[in-house]
C-alpha positions in Angstrom: 74.6 65.0 147.2 75.1 67.4 144.2 75.4 66.5 140.8 77.2 68.6 138.2 75.2 70.1 135.4 75.0 68.2 132.3 77.0 69.5 129.8 76.2 69.8 126.1 77.9 67.6 123.3 78.2 70.8 121.1 79.2 74.1 122.0 78.9 77.2 119.8 81.8 79.9 120.3 80.7 83.6 119.4 84.0 85.3 118.8 82.1 88.7 119.6 80.5 87.7 122.8 82.9 84.6 124.1 86.2 86.7 124.0 87.9 86.8 127.2 89.9 90.1 126.3 88.5 92.7 123.8 90.6 95.9 122.6 89.3 99.1 121.0 91.5 101.2 119.3 90.8 104.5 117.9 92.6 105.5 115.2 94.3 108.8 114.9 94.6 110.8 111.2 97.2 113.4 112.5 99.0 110.6 114.4 99.1 108.6 111.1 100.6 111.8 109.2 103.0 112.2 111.6 104.1 108.6 111.5 104.3 108.6 107.9 106.4 111.8 107.8 108.9 109.9 110.4 108.8 106.6 108.8 109.9 108.4 105.7 112.7 109.9 107.4 113.9 107.0 108.9 113.5 104.8 105.8 115.4 107.3 103.5 118.6 106.9 105.7 118.6 103.1 104.4 120.3 102.3 101.1 117.4 100.4 99.6 114.8 102.1 97.8 112.0 99.5 98.7 112.1 100.8 102.2 110.9 103.9 101.5 107.0 102.9 100.9 107.4 100.1 103.7 108.4 102.9 106.6 106.0 105.3 105.0 103.1 102.5 105.4 104.3 101.2 108.8 104.9 104.6 110.5 101.5 105.6 109.1 99.7 102.6 110.6 101.8 103.0 114.1 101.1 106.4 114.4 97.3 105.9 113.6 97.7 103.3 116.3 99.5 105.1 119.0 99.1 108.7 118.2 96.7 111.3 120.2 93.3 110.6 119.2 91.5 113.5 117.2 
């Protein structure tokens, strides 16, 4: 007859080691520049002036993540 291995009352979670899925993202400077330009073009079509800096930042972040790595 086999018994189950005794389990500890306290378990420690290490996020770097115990995470089941790890994503590594390499950011691209040229992709960020292109994304900022595209975000500016799109945001300039919206009549509210607050969308211009939001479009530039959002386009830069998305361009850096999804752009080709340098």
